[in-house]
VOLODREN-582034 format. One record per atom (N, C-alpha, C, CB): residue number from 0; residue in one letter; atom name; x, y, z. Coordinates in pm, whole numbers, plus 50000, padded with zeros to 5 digits. Glycine has a CB too. Layout:
<recs>
<rec n="NUM" res="A" atom="CA" x="X" y="Y" z="Z"/>
...
</recs>
This chain:
<recs>
<rec n="0" res="M" atom="N" x="61608" y="48056" z="75675"/>
<rec n="0" res="M" atom="CA" x="61589" y="48135" z="75797"/>
<rec n="0" res="M" atom="C" x="61530" y="48045" z="75905"/>
<rec n="0" res="M" atom="CB" x="61498" y="48258" z="75771"/>
<rec n="1" res="S" atom="N" x="61577" y="48059" z="76026"/>
<rec n="1" res="S" atom="CA" x="61524" y="47986" z="76140"/>
<rec n="1" res="S" atom="C" x="61464" y="48084" z="76239"/>
<rec n="1" res="S" atom="CB" x="61634" y="47900" z="76207"/>
<rec n="2" res="R" atom="N" x="61369" y="48034" z="76315"/>
<rec n="2" res="R" atom="CA" x="61303" y="48114" z="76420"/>
<rec n="2" res="R" atom="C" x="61288" y="48030" z="76544"/>
<rec n="2" res="R" atom="CB" x="61164" y="48167" z="76372"/>
<rec n="3" res="Y" atom="N" x="61269" y="48098" z="76656"/>
<rec n="3" res="Y" atom="CA" x="61236" y="48029" z="76780"/>
<rec n="3" res="Y" atom="C" x="61113" y="48095" z="76838"/>
<rec n="3" res="Y" atom="CB" x="61356" y="48032" z="76881"/>
<rec n="4" res="L" atom="N" x="61010" y="48015" z="76858"/>
<rec n="4" res="L" atom="CA" x="60885" y="48064" z="76917"/>
<rec n="4" res="L" atom="C" x="60889" y="48031" z="77066"/>
<rec n="4" res="L" atom="CB" x="60759" y="48000" z="76847"/>
<rec n="5" res="H" atom="N" x="60895" y="48132" z="77150"/>
<rec n="5" res="H" atom="CA" x="60899" y="48112" z="77295"/>
<rec n="5" res="H" atom="C" x="60758" y="48086" z="77345"/>
<rec n="5" res="H" atom="CB" x="60962" y="48237" z="77367"/>
<rec n="6" res="I" atom="N" x="60734" y="47961" z="77384"/>
<rec n="6" res="I" atom="CA" x="60602" y="47920" z="77431"/>
<rec n="6" res="I" atom="C" x="60625" y="47824" z="77547"/>
<rec n="6" res="I" atom="CB" x="60517" y="47853" z="77316"/>
<rec n="7" res="G" atom="N" x="60583" y="47861" z="77664"/>
<rec n="7" res="G" atom="CA" x="60601" y="47772" z="77779"/>
<rec n="7" res="G" atom="C" x="60497" y="47663" z="77784"/>
<rec n="7" res="G" atom="CB" x="60597" y="47852" z="77906"/>
<rec n="8" res="G" atom="N" x="60539" y="47544" z="77819"/>
<rec n="8" res="G" atom="CA" x="60448" y="47434" z="77842"/>
<rec n="8" res="G" atom="C" x="60384" y="47376" z="77719"/>
<rec n="8" res="G" atom="CB" x="60343" y="47478" z="77931"/>
<rec n="9" res="V" atom="N" x="60459" y="47364" z="77609"/>
<rec n="9" res="V" atom="CA" x="60404" y="47310" z="77485"/>
<rec n="9" res="V" atom="C" x="60352" y="47168" z="77508"/>
<rec n="9" res="V" atom="CB" x="60510" y="47311" z="77372"/>
<rec n="10" res="V" atom="N" x="60229" y="47145" z="77464"/>
<rec n="10" res="V" atom="CA" x="60164" y="47014" z="77476"/>
<rec n="10" res="V" atom="C" x="60150" y="46947" z="77340"/>
<rec n="10" res="V" atom="CB" x="60025" y="47030" z="77541"/>
<rec n="11" res="A" atom="N" x="60107" y="47024" z="77238"/>
<rec n="11" res="A" atom="CA" x="60081" y="46968" z="77106"/>
<rec n="11" res="A" atom="C" x="60083" y="47078" z="77001"/>
<rec n="11" res="A" atom="CB" x="59945" y="46894" z="77104"/>
<rec n="12" res="V" atom="N" x="60110" y="47037" z="76876"/>
<rec n="12" res="V" atom="CA" x="60109" y="47131" z="76764"/>
<rec n="12" res="V" atom="C" x="60044" y="47064" z="76643"/>
<rec n="12" res="V" atom="CB" x="60253" y="47178" z="76730"/>
<rec n="13" res="G" atom="N" x="59985" y="47147" z="76556"/>
<rec n="13" res="G" atom="CA" x="59927" y="47095" z="76433"/>
<rec n="13" res="G" atom="C" x="59898" y="47209" z="76337"/>
<rec n="13" res="G" atom="CB" x="59800" y="47016" z="76461"/>
<rec n="14" res="F" atom="N" x="59882" y="47174" z="76211"/>
<rec n="14" res="F" atom="CA" x="59857" y="47272" z="76106"/>
<rec n="14" res="F" atom="C" x="59713" y="47263" z="76057"/>
<rec n="14" res="F" atom="CB" x="59954" y="47251" z="75990"/>
<rec n="15" res="D" atom="N" x="59658" y="47379" z="76019"/>
<rec n="15" res="D" atom="CA" x="59525" y="47379" z="75958"/>
<rec n="15" res="D" atom="C" x="59535" y="47307" z="75823"/>
<rec n="15" res="D" atom="CB" x="59470" y="47525" z="75940"/>
<rec n="16" res="A" atom="N" x="59421" y="47278" z="75763"/>
<rec n="16" res="A" atom="CA" x="59417" y="47200" z="75639"/>
<rec n="16" res="A" atom="C" x="59497" y="47263" z="75526"/>
<rec n="16" res="A" atom="CB" x="59274" y="47183" z="75595"/>
<rec n="17" res="G" atom="N" x="59503" y="47396" z="75519"/>
<rec n="17" res="G" atom="CA" x="59577" y="47463" z="75413"/>
<rec n="17" res="G" atom="C" x="59723" y="47486" z="75444"/>
<rec n="17" res="G" atom="CB" x="59513" y="47593" z="75384"/>
<rec n="18" res="G" atom="N" x="59765" y="47462" z="75568"/>
<rec n="18" res="G" atom="CA" x="59904" y="47481" z="75608"/>
<rec n="18" res="G" atom="C" x="59943" y="47625" z="75633"/>
<rec n="18" res="G" atom="CB" x="59994" y="47424" z="75505"/>
<rec n="19" res="A" atom="N" x="59844" y="47715" z="75638"/>
<rec n="19" res="A" atom="CA" x="59873" y="47856" z="75659"/>
<rec n="19" res="A" atom="C" x="59892" y="47891" z="75806"/>
<rec n="19" res="A" atom="CB" x="59761" y="47940" z="75602"/>
<rec n="20" res="Y" atom="N" x="59842" y="47806" z="75895"/>
<rec n="20" res="Y" atom="CA" x="59846" y="47837" z="76038"/>
<rec n="20" res="Y" atom="C" x="59894" y="47717" z="76119"/>
<rec n="20" res="Y" atom="CB" x="59708" y="47881" z="76087"/>
<rec n="21" res="L" atom="N" x="59968" y="47748" z="76224"/>
<rec n="21" res="L" atom="CA" x="60013" y="47650" z="76322"/>
<rec n="21" res="L" atom="C" x="59934" y="47671" z="76450"/>
<rec n="21" res="L" atom="CB" x="60166" y="47661" z="76347"/>
<rec n="22" res="L" atom="N" x="59866" y="47568" z="76495"/>
<rec n="22" res="L" atom="CA" x="59798" y="47572" z="76625"/>
<rec n="22" res="L" atom="C" x="59893" y="47513" z="76728"/>
<rec n="22" res="L" atom="CB" x="59662" y="47493" z="76621"/>
<rec n="23" res="V" atom="N" x="59917" y="47588" z="76835"/>
<rec n="23" res="V" atom="CA" x="60002" y="47541" z="76945"/>
<rec n="23" res="V" atom="C" x="59916" y="47533" z="77069"/>
<rec n="23" res="V" atom="CB" x="60126" y="47636" z="76968"/>
<rec n="24" res="I" atom="N" x="59913" y="47415" z="77129"/>
<rec n="24" res="I" atom="CA" x="59839" y="47394" z="77254"/>
<rec n="24" res="I" atom="C" x="59941" y="47382" z="77365"/>
<rec n="24" res="I" atom="CB" x="59747" y="47266" z="77246"/>
<rec n="25" res="S" atom="N" x="59921" y="47460" z="77471"/>
<rec n="25" res="S" atom="CA" x="60014" y="47458" z="77583"/>
<rec n="25" res="S" atom="C" x="59936" y="47447" z="77714"/>
<rec n="25" res="S" atom="CB" x="60103" y="47586" z="77584"/>
<rec n="26" res="H" atom="N" x="60010" y="47439" z="77822"/>
<rec n="26" res="H" atom="CA" x="59946" y="47434" z="77954"/>
<rec n="26" res="H" atom="C" x="59891" y="47571" z="77992"/>
<rec n="26" res="H" atom="CB" x="60046" y="47385" z="78061"/>
<rec n="27" res="S" atom="N" x="59911" y="47671" z="77906"/>
<rec n="27" res="S" atom="CA" x="59858" y="47806" z="77930"/>
<rec n="27" res="S" atom="C" x="59751" y="47846" z="77829"/>
<rec n="27" res="S" atom="CB" x="59971" y="47907" z="77925"/>
<rec n="28" res="G" atom="N" x="59705" y="47752" z="77747"/>
<rec n="28" res="G" atom="CA" x="59601" y="47781" z="77649"/>
<rec n="28" res="G" atom="C" x="59644" y="47744" z="77509"/>
<rec n="28" res="G" atom="CB" x="59563" y="47928" z="77654"/>
<rec n="29" res="R" atom="N" x="59591" y="47819" z="77411"/>
<rec n="29" res="R" atom="CA" x="59620" y="47793" z="77269"/>
<rec n="29" res="R" atom="C" x="59667" y="47921" z="77201"/>
<rec n="29" res="R" atom="CB" x="59495" y="47736" z="77197"/>
<rec n="30" res="G" atom="N" x="59753" y="47902" z="77103"/>
<rec n="30" res="G" atom="CA" x="59798" y="48011" z="77019"/>
<rec n="30" res="G" atom="C" x="59796" y="47967" z="76875"/>
<rec n="30" res="G" atom="CB" x="59939" y="48058" z="77059"/>
<rec n="31" res="V" atom="N" x="59778" y="48062" z="76784"/>
<rec n="31" res="V" atom="CA" x="59784" y="48035" z="76641"/>
<rec n="31" res="V" atom="C" x="59888" y="48127" z="76581"/>
<rec n="31" res="V" atom="CB" x="59644" y="48055" z="76574"/>
<rec n="32" res="F" atom="N" x="59976" y="48068" z="76500"/>
<rec n="32" res="F" atom="CA" x="60083" y="48142" z="76433"/>
<rec n="32" res="F" atom="C" x="60067" y="48129" z="76283"/>
<rec n="32" res="F" atom="CB" x="60222" y="48090" z="76477"/>
<rec n="33" res="S" atom="N" x="60095" y="48238" z="76212"/>
<rec n="33" res="S" atom="CA" x="60098" y="48235" z="76066"/>
<rec n="33" res="S" atom="C" x="60226" y="48165" z="76023"/>
<rec n="33" res="S" atom="CB" x="60088" y="48380" z="76005"/>
<rec n="34" res="T" atom="N" x="60216" y="48069" z="75932"/>
<rec n="34" res="T" atom="CA" x="60337" y="48001" z="75885"/>
<rec n="34" res="T" atom="C" x="60410" y="48086" z="75779"/>
<rec n="34" res="T" atom="CB" x="60302" y="47863" z="75827"/>
<rec n="35" res="A" atom="N" x="60351" y="48198" z="75738"/>
<rec n="35" res="A" atom="CA" x="60416" y="48287" z="75642"/>
<rec n="35" res="A" atom="C" x="60527" y="48369" z="75708"/>
<rec n="35" res="A" atom="CB" x="60314" y="48380" z="75578"/>
<rec n="36" res="D" atom="N" x="60501" y="48415" z="75832"/>
<rec n="36" res="D" atom="CA" x="60600" y="48501" z="75898"/>
<rec n="36" res="D" atom="C" x="60621" y="48466" z="76047"/>
<rec n="36" res="D" atom="CB" x="60557" y="48646" z="75886"/>
<rec n="37" res="W" atom="N" x="60553" y="48364" z="76096"/>
<rec n="37" res="W" atom="CA" x="60563" y="48314" z="76233"/>
<rec n="37" res="W" atom="C" x="60516" y="48412" z="76339"/>
<rec n="37" res="W" atom="CB" x="60704" y="48276" z="76261"/>
<rec n="38" res="R" atom="N" x="60433" y="48507" z="76299"/>
<rec n="38" res="R" atom="CA" x="60371" y="48597" z="76397"/>
<rec n="38" res="R" atom="C" x="60251" y="48529" z="76460"/>
<rec n="38" res="R" atom="CB" x="60330" y="48731" z="76332"/>
<rec n="39" res="R" atom="N" x="60234" y="48554" z="76590"/>
<rec n="39" res="R" atom="CA" x="60114" y="48501" z="76657"/>
<rec n="39" res="R" atom="C" x="59996" y="48586" z="76614"/>
<rec n="39" res="R" atom="CB" x="60131" y="48503" z="76815"/>
<rec n="40" res="V" atom="N" x="59891" y="48520" z="76566"/>
<rec n="40" res="V" atom="CA" x="59772" y="48590" z="76517"/>
<rec n="40" res="V" atom="C" x="59651" y="48571" z="76608"/>
<rec n="40" res="V" atom="CB" x="59739" y="48543" z="76377"/>
<rec n="41" res="A" atom="N" x="59661" y="48479" z="76704"/>
<rec n="41" res="A" atom="CA" x="59551" y="48458" z="76799"/>
<rec n="41" res="A" atom="C" x="59605" y="48393" z="76925"/>
<rec n="41" res="A" atom="CB" x="59439" y="48369" z="76736"/>
<rec n="42" res="R" atom="N" x="59539" y="48422" z="77036"/>
<rec n="42" res="R" atom="CA" x="59578" y="48365" z="77167"/>
<rec n="42" res="R" atom="C" x="59454" y="48349" z="77251"/>
<rec n="42" res="R" atom="CB" x="59682" y="48455" z="77240"/>
<rec n="43" res="D" atom="N" x="59442" y="48236" z="77319"/>
<rec n="43" res="D" atom="CA" x="59331" y="48209" z="77409"/>
<rec n="43" res="D" atom="C" x="59389" y="48142" z="77533"/>
<rec n="43" res="D" atom="CB" x="59222" y="48118" z="77340"/>
<rec n="44" res="V" atom="N" x="59361" y="48196" z="77651"/>
<rec n="44" res="V" atom="CA" x="59418" y="48141" z="77774"/>
<rec n="44" res="V" atom="C" x="59332" y="48029" z="77833"/>
<rec n="44" res="V" atom="CB" x="59435" y="48250" z="77876"/>
<rec n="45" res="E" atom="N" x="59217" y="48003" z="77775"/>
<rec n="45" res="E" atom="CA" x="59133" y="47894" z="77824"/>
<rec n="45" res="E" atom="C" x="59198" y="47760" z="77788"/>
<rec n="45" res="E" atom="CB" x="58988" y="47903" z="77764"/>
<rec n="46" res="L" atom="N" x="59209" y="47671" z="77886"/>
<rec n="46" res="L" atom="CA" x="59270" y="47541" z="77860"/>
<rec n="46" res="L" atom="C" x="59179" y="47458" z="77770"/>
<rec n="46" res="L" atom="CB" x="59298" y="47466" z="77993"/>
<rec n="47" res="A" atom="N" x="59238" y="47400" z="77667"/>
<rec n="47" res="A" atom="CA" x="59164" y="47317" z="77571"/>
<rec n="47" res="A" atom="C" x="59260" y="47213" z="77515"/>
<rec n="47" res="A" atom="CB" x="59100" y="47405" z="77456"/>
<rec n="48" res="Y" atom="N" x="59288" y="47112" z="77596"/>
<rec n="48" res="Y" atom="CA" x="59382" y="47008" z="77555"/>
<rec n="48" res="Y" atom="C" x="59325" y="46925" z="77440"/>
<rec n="48" res="Y" atom="CB" x="59417" y="46918" z="77674"/>
<rec n="49" res="P" atom="N" x="59414" y="46864" z="77360"/>
<rec n="49" res="P" atom="CA" x="59366" y="46781" z="77250"/>
<rec n="49" res="P" atom="C" x="59294" y="46657" z="77301"/>
<rec n="49" res="P" atom="CB" x="59483" y="46740" z="77161"/>
<rec n="50" res="V" atom="N" x="59198" y="46613" z="77223"/>
<rec n="50" res="V" atom="CA" x="59125" y="46489" z="77251"/>
<rec n="50" res="V" atom="C" x="59136" y="46401" z="77128"/>
<rec n="50" res="V" atom="CB" x="58974" y="46518" z="77289"/>
<rec n="51" res="G" atom="N" x="59187" y="46280" z="77147"/>
<rec n="51" res="G" atom="CA" x="59200" y="46188" z="77034"/>
<rec n="51" res="G" atom="C" x="59288" y="46240" z="76923"/>
<rec n="51" res="G" atom="CB" x="59065" y="46157" z="76980"/>
<rec n="52" res="G" atom="N" x="59392" y="46316" z="76958"/>
<rec n="52" res="G" atom="CA" x="59485" y="46367" z="76857"/>
<rec n="52" res="G" atom="C" x="59432" y="46486" z="76778"/>
<rec n="52" res="G" atom="CB" x="59519" y="46258" z="76764"/>
<rec n="53" res="V" atom="N" x="59329" y="46552" z="76832"/>
<rec n="53" res="V" atom="CA" x="59269" y="46667" z="76763"/>
<rec n="53" res="V" atom="C" x="59254" y="46784" z="76860"/>
<rec n="53" res="V" atom="CB" x="59131" y="46630" z="76703"/>
<rec n="54" res="G" atom="N" x="59298" y="46902" z="76815"/>
<rec n="54" res="G" atom="CA" x="59277" y="47026" z="76889"/>
<rec n="54" res="G" atom="C" x="59178" y="47111" z="76812"/>
<rec n="54" res="G" atom="CB" x="59412" y="47103" z="76911"/>
<rec n="55" res="I" atom="N" x="59118" y="47207" z="76879"/>
<rec n="55" res="I" atom="CA" x="59021" y="47295" z="76815"/>
<rec n="55" res="I" atom="C" x="59084" y="47432" z="76795"/>
<rec n="55" res="I" atom="CB" x="58889" y="47306" z="76898"/>
<rec n="56" res="G" atom="N" x="59077" y="47482" z="76672"/>
<rec n="56" res="G" atom="CA" x="59139" y="47608" z="76636"/>
<rec n="56" res="G" atom="C" x="59070" y="47728" z="76697"/>
<rec n="56" res="G" atom="CB" x="59140" y="47622" z="76488"/>
<rec n="57" res="I" atom="N" x="59142" y="47839" z="76699"/>
<rec n="57" res="I" atom="CA" x="59093" y="47969" z="76745"/>
<rec n="57" res="I" atom="C" x="59131" y="48073" z="76639"/>
<rec n="57" res="I" atom="CB" x="59152" y="48007" z="76887"/>
<rec n="58" res="G" atom="N" x="59088" y="48196" z="76658"/>
<rec n="58" res="G" atom="CA" x="59127" y="48303" z="76566"/>
<rec n="58" res="G" atom="C" x="59086" y="48272" z="76423"/>
<rec n="58" res="G" atom="CB" x="59276" y="48326" z="76572"/>
<rec n="59" res="P" atom="N" x="59179" y="48280" z="76328"/>
<rec n="59" res="P" atom="CA" x="59144" y="48260" z="76187"/>
<rec n="59" res="P" atom="C" x="59102" y="48117" z="76154"/>
<rec n="59" res="P" atom="CB" x="59260" y="48298" z="76101"/>
<rec n="60" res="I" atom="N" x="59128" y="48023" z="76245"/>
<rec n="60" res="I" atom="CA" x="59085" y="47885" z="76224"/>
<rec n="60" res="I" atom="C" x="58987" y="47842" z="76334"/>
<rec n="60" res="I" atom="CB" x="59207" y="47790" z="76220"/>
<rec n="61" res="A" atom="N" x="58912" y="47938" z="76386"/>
<rec n="61" res="A" atom="CA" x="58819" y="47914" z="76497"/>
<rec n="61" res="A" atom="C" x="58724" y="47800" z="76467"/>
<rec n="61" res="A" atom="CB" x="58738" y="48041" z="76527"/>
<rec n="62" res="G" atom="N" x="58716" y="47708" z="76563"/>
<rec n="62" res="G" atom="CA" x="58623" y="47597" z="76554"/>
<rec n="62" res="G" atom="C" x="58667" y="47482" z="76467"/>
<rec n="62" res="G" atom="CB" x="58495" y="47646" z="76506"/>
<rec n="63" res="Q" atom="N" x="58773" y="47500" z="76392"/>
<rec n="63" res="Q" atom="CA" x="58819" y="47393" z="76302"/>
<rec n="63" res="Q" atom="C" x="58893" y="47285" z="76381"/>
<rec n="63" res="Q" atom="CB" x="58910" y="47451" z="76192"/>
<rec n="64" res="P" atom="N" x="58862" y="47158" z="76353"/>
<rec n="64" res="P" atom="CA" x="58941" y="47051" z="76414"/>
<rec n="64" res="P" atom="C" x="59078" y="47045" z="76345"/>
<rec n="64" res="P" atom="CB" x="58867" y="46914" z="76403"/>
<rec n="65" res="V" atom="N" x="59183" y="47036" z="76425"/>
<rec n="65" res="V" atom="CA" x="59320" y="47033" z="76374"/>
<rec n="65" res="V" atom="C" x="59390" y="46909" z="76429"/>
<rec n="65" res="V" atom="CB" x="59399" y="47164" z="76412"/>
<rec n="66" res="A" atom="N" x="59435" y="46822" z="76339"/>
<rec n="66" res="A" atom="CA" x="59513" y="46705" z="76381"/>
<rec n="66" res="A" atom="C" x="59644" y="46754" z="76441"/>
<rec n="66" res="A" atom="CB" x="59539" y="46606" z="76262"/>
<rec n="67" res="V" atom="N" x="59677" y="46707" z="76561"/>
<rec n="67" res="V" atom="CA" x="59797" y="46753" z="76630"/>
<rec n="67" res="V" atom="C" x="59889" y="46637" z="76664"/>
<rec n="67" res="V" atom="CB" x="59759" y="46829" z="76755"/>
<rec n="68" res="T" atom="N" x="60016" y="46673" z="76679"/>
<rec n="68" res="T" atom="CA" x="60116" y="46580" z="76731"/>
<rec n="68" res="T" atom="C" x="60141" y="46622" z="76875"/>
<rec n="68" res="T" atom="CB" x="60248" y="46581" z="76646"/>
<rec n="69" res="E" atom="N" x="60135" y="46527" z="76966"/>
<rec n="69" res="E" atom="CA" x="60152" y="46559" z="77107"/>
<rec n="69" res="E" atom="C" x="60295" y="46534" z="77153"/>
<rec n="69" res="E" atom="CB" x="60055" y="46477" z="77191"/>
<rec n="70" res="M" atom="N" x="60334" y="46610" z="77253"/>
<rec n="70" res="M" atom="CA" x="60468" y="46602" z="77311"/>
<rec n="70" res="M" atom="C" x="60495" y="46461" z="77363"/>
<rec n="70" res="M" atom="CB" x="60485" y="46706" z="77426"/>
<rec n="71" res="D" atom="N" x="60616" y="46413" z="77338"/>
<rec n="71" res="D" atom="CA" x="60662" y="46286" z="77394"/>
<rec n="71" res="D" atom="C" x="60722" y="46319" z="77531"/>
<rec n="71" res="D" atom="CB" x="60767" y="46214" z="77299"/>
<rec n="72" res="Y" atom="N" x="60648" y="46290" z="77636"/>
<rec n="72" res="Y" atom="CA" x="60694" y="46331" z="77769"/>
<rec n="72" res="Y" atom="C" x="60810" y="46246" z="77821"/>
<rec n="72" res="Y" atom="CB" x="60579" y="46322" z="77866"/>
<rec n="73" res="E" atom="N" x="60837" y="46133" z="77757"/>
<rec n="73" res="E" atom="CA" x="60955" y="46054" z="77797"/>
<rec n="73" res="E" atom="C" x="61083" y="46122" z="77752"/>
<rec n="73" res="E" atom="CB" x="60947" y="45912" z="77739"/>
<rec n="74" res="T" atom="N" x="61081" y="46181" z="77632"/>
<rec n="74" res="T" atom="CA" x="61200" y="46248" z="77580"/>
<rec n="74" res="T" atom="C" x="61196" y="46399" z="77603"/>
<rec n="74" res="T" atom="CB" x="61215" y="46219" z="77431"/>
<rec n="75" res="G" atom="N" x="61077" y="46453" z="77626"/>
<rec n="75" res="G" atom="CA" x="61062" y="46597" z="77646"/>
<rec n="75" res="G" atom="C" x="61073" y="46676" z="77517"/>
<rec n="75" res="G" atom="CB" x="61164" y="46646" z="77743"/>
<rec n="76" res="A" atom="N" x="61052" y="46607" z="77405"/>
<rec n="76" res="A" atom="CA" x="61066" y="46674" z="77276"/>
<rec n="76" res="A" atom="C" x="60975" y="46610" z="77172"/>
<rec n="76" res="A" atom="CB" x="61212" y="46670" z="77228"/>
<rec n="77" res="M" atom="N" x="60956" y="46680" z="77062"/>
<rec n="77" res="M" atom="CA" x="60890" y="46623" z="76945"/>
<rec n="77" res="M" atom="C" x="60940" y="46696" z="76822"/>
<rec n="77" res="M" atom="CB" x="60734" y="46633" z="76956"/>
<rec n="78" res="R" atom="N" x="60936" y="46627" z="76711"/>
<rec n="78" res="R" atom="CA" x="60980" y="46681" z="76583"/>
<rec n="78" res="R" atom="C" x="60865" y="46665" z="76485"/>
<rec n="78" res="R" atom="CB" x="61111" y="46609" z="76530"/>
<rec n="79" res="V" atom="N" x="60828" y="46776" z="76419"/>
<rec n="79" res="V" atom="CA" x="60714" y="46775" z="76328"/>
<rec n="79" res="V" atom="C" x="60756" y="46835" z="76195"/>
<rec n="79" res="V" atom="CB" x="60593" y="46853" z="76389"/>
<rec n="80" res="L" atom="N" x="60727" y="46765" z="76087"/>
<rec n="80" res="L" atom="CA" x="60755" y="46814" z="75954"/>
<rec n="80" res="L" atom="C" x="60640" y="46903" z="75910"/>
<rec n="80" res="L" atom="CB" x="60776" y="46698" z="75854"/>
<rec n="81" res="G" atom="N" x="60671" y="47022" z="75861"/>
<rec n="81" res="G" atom="CA" x="60569" y="47116" z="75816"/>
<rec n="81" res="G" atom="C" x="60507" y="47074" z="75684"/>
<rec n="81" res="G" atom="CB" x="60627" y="47253" z="75803"/>
<rec n="82" res="P" atom="N" x="60396" y="47136" z="75647"/>
<rec n="82" res="P" atom="CA" x="60329" y="47104" z="75521"/>
<rec n="82" res="P" atom="C" x="60424" y="47117" z="75402"/>
<rec n="82" res="P" atom="CB" x="60207" y="47195" z="75502"/>
<rec n="83" res="G" atom="N" x="60424" y="47016" z="75318"/>
<rec n="83" res="G" atom="CA" x="60509" y="47018" z="75200"/>
<rec n="83" res="G" atom="C" x="60658" y="47010" z="75230"/>
<rec n="83" res="G" atom="CB" x="60482" y="47141" z="75122"/>
<rec n="84" res="G" atom="N" x="60693" y="46981" z="75354"/>
<rec n="84" res="G" atom="CA" x="60834" y="46973" z="75392"/>
<rec n="84" res="G" atom="C" x="60906" y="47106" z="75390"/>
<rec n="84" res="G" atom="CB" x="60905" y="46878" z="75302"/>
<rec n="85" res="R" atom="N" x="60831" y="47217" z="75397"/>
<rec n="85" res="R" atom="CA" x="60891" y="47351" z="75390"/>
<rec n="85" res="R" atom="C" x="60978" y="47384" z="75510"/>
<rec n="85" res="R" atom="CB" x="60782" y="47456" z="75377"/>
<rec n="86" res="F" atom="N" x="60951" y="47318" z="75623"/>
<rec n="86" res="F" atom="CA" x="61026" y="47344" z="75746"/>
<rec n="86" res="F" atom="C" x="61006" y="47229" z="75842"/>
<rec n="86" res="F" atom="CB" x="60983" y="47477" z="75811"/>
<rec n="87" res="V" atom="N" x="61087" y="47228" z="75946"/>
<rec n="87" res="V" atom="CA" x="61076" y="47128" z="76053"/>
<rec n="87" res="V" atom="C" x="61057" y="47204" z="76183"/>
<rec n="87" res="V" atom="CB" x="61202" y="47034" z="76059"/>
<rec n="88" res="L" atom="N" x="60967" y="47155" z="76267"/>
<rec n="88" res="L" atom="CA" x="60949" y="47211" z="76401"/>
<rec n="88" res="L" atom="C" x="61019" y="47120" z="76500"/>
<rec n="88" res="L" atom="CB" x="60797" y="47227" z="76436"/>
<rec n="89" res="E" atom="N" x="61112" y="47175" z="76575"/>
<rec n="89" res="E" atom="CA" x="61181" y="47103" z="76683"/>
<rec n="89" res="E" atom="C" x="61120" y="47158" z="76812"/>
<rec n="89" res="E" atom="CB" x="61341" y="47122" z="76678"/>
<rec n="90" res="C" atom="N" x="61033" y="47080" z="76874"/>
<rec n="90" res="C" atom="CA" x="60956" y="47128" z="76989"/>
<rec n="90" res="C" atom="C" x="61011" y="47073" z="77119"/>
<rec n="90" res="C" atom="CB" x="60810" y="47090" z="76974"/>
<rec n="91" res="E" atom="N" x="61012" y="47158" z="77220"/>
<rec n="91" res="E" atom="CA" x="61042" y="47120" z="77357"/>
<rec n="91" res="E" atom="C" x="60944" y="47195" z="77445"/>
<rec n="91" res="E" atom="CB" x="61193" y="47153" z="77396"/>
<rec n="92" res="S" atom="N" x="60943" y="47169" z="77572"/>
<rec n="92" res="S" atom="CA" x="60840" y="47230" z="77658"/>
<rec n="92" res="S" atom="C" x="60848" y="47381" z="77663"/>
<rec n="92" res="S" atom="CB" x="60850" y="47176" z="77797"/>
<rec n="93" res="S" atom="N" x="60965" y="47439" z="77637"/>
<rec n="93" res="S" atom="CA" x="60980" y="47585" z="77649"/>
<rec n="93" res="S" atom="C" x="60962" y="47659" z="77517"/>
<rec n="93" res="S" atom="CB" x="61115" y="47617" z="77707"/>
<rec n="94" res="G" atom="N" x="60946" y="47588" z="77407"/>
<rec n="94" res="G" atom="CA" x="60927" y="47657" z="77281"/>
<rec n="94" res="G" atom="C" x="60947" y="47568" z="77161"/>
<rec n="94" res="G" atom="CB" x="61019" y="47772" z="77273"/>
<rec n="95" res="I" atom="N" x="60947" y="47634" z="77044"/>
<rec n="95" res="I" atom="CA" x="60954" y="47563" z="76917"/>
<rec n="95" res="I" atom="C" x="61058" y="47630" z="76828"/>
<rec n="95" res="I" atom="CB" x="60814" y="47561" z="76848"/>
<rec n="96" res="A" atom="N" x="61154" y="47552" z="76783"/>
<rec n="96" res="A" atom="CA" x="61251" y="47599" z="76684"/>
<rec n="96" res="A" atom="C" x="61195" y="47565" z="76546"/>
<rec n="96" res="A" atom="CB" x="61393" y="47534" z="76706"/>
<rec n="97" res="V" atom="N" x="61182" y="47667" z="76462"/>
<rec n="97" res="V" atom="CA" x="61136" y="47649" z="76325"/>
<rec n="97" res="V" atom="C" x="61261" y="47650" z="76237"/>
<rec n="97" res="V" atom="CB" x="61032" y="47762" z="76282"/>
<rec n="98" res="V" atom="N" x="61290" y="47539" z="76175"/>
<rec n="98" res="V" atom="CA" x="61409" y="47527" z="76093"/>
<rec n="98" res="V" atom="C" x="61367" y="47511" z="75948"/>
<rec n="98" res="V" atom="CB" x="61497" y="47408" z="76140"/>
<rec n="99" res="E" atom="N" x="61406" y="47607" z="75866"/>
<rec n="99" res="E" atom="CA" x="61373" y="47603" z="75724"/>
<rec n="99" res="E" atom="C" x="61494" y="47551" z="75646"/>
<rec n="99" res="E" atom="CB" x="61329" y="47745" z="75671"/>
<rec n="100" res="P" atom="N" x="61471" y="47478" z="75536"/>
<rec n="100" res="P" atom="CA" x="61581" y="47414" z="75464"/>
<rec n="100" res="P" atom="C" x="61693" y="47509" z="75420"/>
<rec n="100" res="P" atom="CB" x="61527" y="47346" z="75343"/>
<rec n="101" res="D" atom="N" x="61661" y="47635" z="75392"/>
<rec n="101" res="D" atom="CA" x="61763" y="47728" z="75347"/>
<rec n="101" res="D" atom="C" x="61842" y="47792" z="75461"/>
<rec n="101" res="D" atom="CB" x="61700" y="47836" z="75263"/>
<rec n="102" res="A" atom="N" x="61812" y="47748" z="75585"/>
<rec n="102" res="A" atom="CA" x="61879" y="47808" z="75701"/>
<rec n="102" res="A" atom="C" x="62021" y="47753" z="75716"/>
<rec n="102" res="A" atom="CB" x="61799" y="47781" z="75830"/>
</recs>
């Protein structure tokens, strides 16, 4: 199954230590998505860009440092392998395509 997460202005993405949540940092704030069903479980409109490749979690991962991959602004895209290779995130500034191997 594949999904598309509509998120404007994607800056960086990363997973919590257990791989249960995806932290998305955008030019409009931060969001957290459950990797079980891709529902957004938290949203914060306060700008909090990553520093040194680390973003700070909100919601169920509040305060946790999360290693993130930042957008390649030369190509306008980034590709991130999910925990355990369960899926691939194809990110662009307007959103994230979640591609699972069985799709």
